C-alpha positions in Angstrom: -6.1 -29.1 -13.0 -6.1 -25.3 -13.5 -3.6 -23.7 -15.8 -1.4 -20.9 -14.5 -3.2 -18.4 -16.7 -6.6 -19.5 -15.2 -5.3 -19.2 -11.7 -3.7 -15.8 -12.4 -7.0 -14.6 -14.0 -8.9 -15.6 -10.9 -6.4 -13.8 -8.7 -6.6 -10.6 -10.7 -10.4 -10.8 -10.7 -10.6 -10.7 -6.9 -8.2 -7.7 -6.5 -9.9 -4.4 -5.5 -8.3 -1.4 -7.3 -8.0 1.9 -5.5 -6.6 5.0 -7.2 -5.7 8.3 -5.7 -3.1 11.1 -6.0 -0.7 11.9 -3.2 1.6 15.0 -3.5 0.8 15.1 -7.3 1.9 11.4 -7.6 -0.7 8.9 -8.9 -0.9 5.9 -6.7 -2.6 2.5 -7.3 -3.4 0.2 -4.4 -4.3 -3.4 -5.2 -6.1 -4.9 -2.3 -6.5 -8.7 -1.9 -9.1 -9.0 0.9 -8.8 -11.4 3.8 -6.0 -13.6 2.4 -5.7 -15.2 5.9 -6.8 -15.0 9.5 -4.5 -14.4 12.5 -5.4 -15.2 16.0 -5.3 -12.4 18.6 -4.5 -13.8 22.0 -5.6 -10.6 23.8 -9.1 -10.5 22.3 -9.3 -14.3 21.8 -10.6 -13.9 18.2 -9.5 -14.3 14.6 -8.6 -11.2 12.6 -8.7 -10.9 8.8 -5.6 -9.8 7.0 -5.5 -8.1 3.6 -2.5 -7.9 1.2 -1.9 -4.5 -0.3 0.3 -3.8 -3.3 1.0 -0.1 -3.4 2.3 1.1 -6.8 3.6 4.5 -8.1 5.7 5.4 -11.1 8.3 7.1 -8.9 9.6 6.9 -5.3 7.1 7.7 -2.5 7.7 8.2 1.1 7.2 4.6 2.0 9.3 3.1 -0.7 12.3 4.2 -2.8 11.2 2.0 -5.7 7.5 3.1 -6.0 6.3 -0.4 -5.0 5.4 -1.7 -1.6 3.9 -5.0 -0.6 2.2 -4.8 2.8 -0.1 -6.9 5.0 -2.8 -5.1 6.9 -5.1 -6.5 9.6 -8.7 -5.5 9.6 -8.3 -4.1 13.1 -5.7 -1.6 11.8 -7.8 -0.8 8.8 -10.9 -0.1 10.9 -9.2 2.9 12.5 -9.1 4.6 9.1 -12.3 3.3 7.5 -10.8 3.0 3.9 -7.6 1.6 2.4 -6.9 5.0 0.7 -7.2 6.8 4.1 -4.8 4.3 5.7 -2.2 4.5 3.0 -2.5 8.3 2.7 -2.0 8.7 6.4 1.0 6.4 6.3 2.5 8.3 3.4 2.0 11.6 5.2 3.6 10.2 8.4 6.7 9.0 6.5 6.9 12.2 4.5 7.8 14.0 7.8 11.0 12.1 8.0 14.3 13.8 7.0 15.1 11.3 4.2 11.9 12.1 2.3 12.3 15.8 2.8 15.8 15.6 1.5 14.6 13.5 -1.5 11.9 16.1 -2.4 14.3 19.0 -2.1 16.9 17.3 -4.2 14.3 16.3 -6.9 13.3 20.0 -7.2 16.8 21.2 -7.9 18.2 21.0 -11.3 21.5 19.1 -11.7 24.1 20.0 -14.3 25.8 16.6 -14.4 
């Protein structure tokens, strides 16, 4: 029987690390490839699903905490070619929303209290 430490080490070893910077914020994406398959009734085929953990040290447009767990099908990923491109486009899309613009503006202003 495998110990928890051994299982965790095997999990960590299969993760793919992607680093990039978005709006001067360093971001780490941990990609666990093809954790499962889902069946697409339209195309009558199985589609792989990856699990992404998106981590930043401060809020980003897709999460107020700086952490996001997300499941991504290979079909959706194929449109963008890379995980970084997919997440970067997602961040840019969400950054157009009023809530993110308000957060950015507020974080630029100094507060006295």
